[in-house]
C-alpha positions in Angstrom: -68.0 -31.7 30.4 -67.6 -28.1 29.6 -64.4 -29.1 27.0 -65.2 -30.4 23.5 -61.4 -32.4 24.0 -59.3 -34.3 26.5 -55.2 -33.8 25.5 -52.7 -36.1 27.2 -49.4 -34.9 27.6 -46.0 -36.0 28.6 -42.8 -37.7 29.1 -42.6 -41.1 26.4 -43.9 -44.1 29.4 -46.1 -41.6 31.2 -49.4 -43.4 30.2 -51.0 -41.0 27.9 -51.7 -44.0 25.3 -53.1 -46.8 27.6 -55.5 -43.4 29.8 -56.2 -42.1 26.8 -58.2 -45.4 26.2 -59.6 -46.5 29.5 -60.6 -42.3 29.2 -62.2 -42.4 26.3 -64.5 -45.6 26.8 -65.2 -43.8 30.7 -66.2 -40.6 29.7 -67.8 -42.3 25.8 -65.7 -40.1 23.9 -63.2 -41.0 20.8 -59.9 -42.3 21.4 -57.1 -39.9 19.0 -53.2 -41.5 19.1 -51.8 -39.1 17.0 -48.5 -41.4 17.1 -50.9 -44.0 15.4 -51.7 -41.0 13.1 -47.5 -40.6 12.0 -47.4 -44.0 11.3 -51.2 -43.8 9.4 -49.8 -41.1 7.3 -47.2 -42.0 6.9 -47.2 -45.9 6.7 -43.9 -46.6 8.5 -42.4 -47.1 11.9 -42.0 -43.7 14.6 -38.6 -45.0 15.1 -37.6 -45.3 10.9 -38.9 -41.7 10.7 -36.6 -40.7 13.3 -34.0 -43.6 12.1 -33.5 -41.6 8.2 -35.0 -38.3 8.8 -34.1 -36.9 12.4 -35.6 -35.4 15.3 -37.0 -32.5 12.7 -38.4 -34.0 10.1 -40.1 -35.7 12.4 -41.9 -32.7 14.6 -42.8 -31.4 11.3 -44.5 -33.7 10.3 -45.8 -34.5 13.9 -47.1 -31.0 13.8 -48.4 -30.7 10.2 -50.4 -33.8 11.3 -52.3 -31.9 14.8 -53.0 -29.1 13.0 -55.2 -31.0 10.4 -56.6 -32.6 13.1 -60.5 -31.1 13.9 -62.1 -33.2 16.6 -65.1 -33.0 18.4 -65.2 -35.0 21.9 -61.6 -36.6 21.5 -59.6 -37.8 24.4 -56.1 -37.2 22.8 -52.9 -38.9 23.2 -50.2 -37.3 22.1 -46.3 -38.5 21.4 -44.0 -37.0 24.0 -42.1 -33.8 22.0 -45.8 -32.2 20.5 -44.5 -29.3 23.8 -41.7 -29.0 21.3 -44.2 -27.5 18.6 -46.5 -24.2 19.5 -48.2 -23.9 16.9 -49.9 -27.6 17.5 -50.0 -26.4 21.4 -51.8 -24.1 20.3 -54.4 -25.7 18.3 -54.8 -28.4 20.7 -55.5 -26.0 23.2 -57.8 -24.3 22.3 -60.0 -27.4 21.2 -59.8 -28.3 24.4 -58.7 -29.6 28.3 -54.6 -30.3 29.0 -54.1 -33.0 30.9 -49.9 -33.7 32.2 -49.3 -36.7 33.3 -46.6 -36.6 35.3 -44.0 -39.1 35.8 -40.4 -38.6 37.8 -37.5 -39.2 35.6 -36.8 -42.2 37.6 -40.0 -43.1 36.7 -39.7 -42.8 33.1 -36.9 -44.7 33.3 -37.8 -47.8 34.4 -40.9 -48.5 31.7 -39.1 -46.6 28.5 -37.0 -50.8 29.0 -38.0 -50.7 24.9 -35.9 -46.8 24.4 -34.4 -48.0 20.7 -37.3 -48.8 19.8 -39.8 -46.5 20.7 -39.7 -43.7 19.1 -38.6 -40.7 21.4 -37.3 -38.0 19.8 -34.4 -37.5 21.3 -32.1 -34.4 19.4 -28.0 -35.4 18.8 -26.2 -35.5 20.9 -29.7 -35.4 23.7 -29.7 -37.3 27.0 -32.7 -39.2 28.7 -32.2 -36.8 31.4 -31.5 -33.7 29.3 -34.8 -34.4 27.4 -36.0 -35.2 30.5 -35.3 -31.6 31.6 -35.9 -29.9 28.8 -40.3 -31.3 29.2 -41.5 -30.5 31.7 -41.2 -26.6 31.7 -43.2 -27.2 28.3 -46.1 -29.2 29.8 -45.8 -27.3 32.6 -46.6 -23.8 30.7 -49.0 -26.0 28.8 -51.6 -28.1 31.0 -55.0 -27.3 32.9 -54.6 -30.5 34.5 -51.2 -31.9 36.3 -51.7 -35.5 37.1 -49.3 -37.1 39.1 -48.9 -40.3 37.4 -46.1 -42.2 39.3 -46.0 -45.9 41.1 -49.8 -44.6 40.5 -52.6 -47.7 38.9 -54.5 -46.9 36.2 -57.6 -46.6 37.3 -56.8 -43.7 39.6 -54.8 -41.9 36.8 -58.2 -42.0 34.9 -60.5 -41.7 38.1 -57.6 -38.5 39.1 -58.0 -36.7 35.1 -62.0 -37.1 35.2 -61.6 -35.7 39.1 -59.7 -32.8 38.3 -61.6 -31.9 34.8 
């Protein structure tokens, strides 16, 4: 494979972490989950950071965490809000291929039963639909490959990612 890293982006609930682990195993690559890195760095849960410090502080933390990464031959699952940072996306793109795991709004809502504890970056007064509409064009702009995930099982998604690269 000609890319050093595979970067997974997409909505909360798109399956970035789950697909990422299977992908890394299938390709013999390292797996990195940036949400877990943020929790390790701060010693706090994502939701706690959002509740206490707010979405802007969280996004800064996410950006710093990503800019400090210099992985080689890794599958990187990012948080849903990473596409809001041009700097973070440029850094990730410089090291590999960006794969957008695409799900419909309905599918996202169905998968996000645990929204209040999940660490989802909603701006003050922003609805889930508002967040979805804001992020889709960002994901589309940065993606080298888009893989549809609504109604697909994990194996097909992983297969489609590998095939697409």
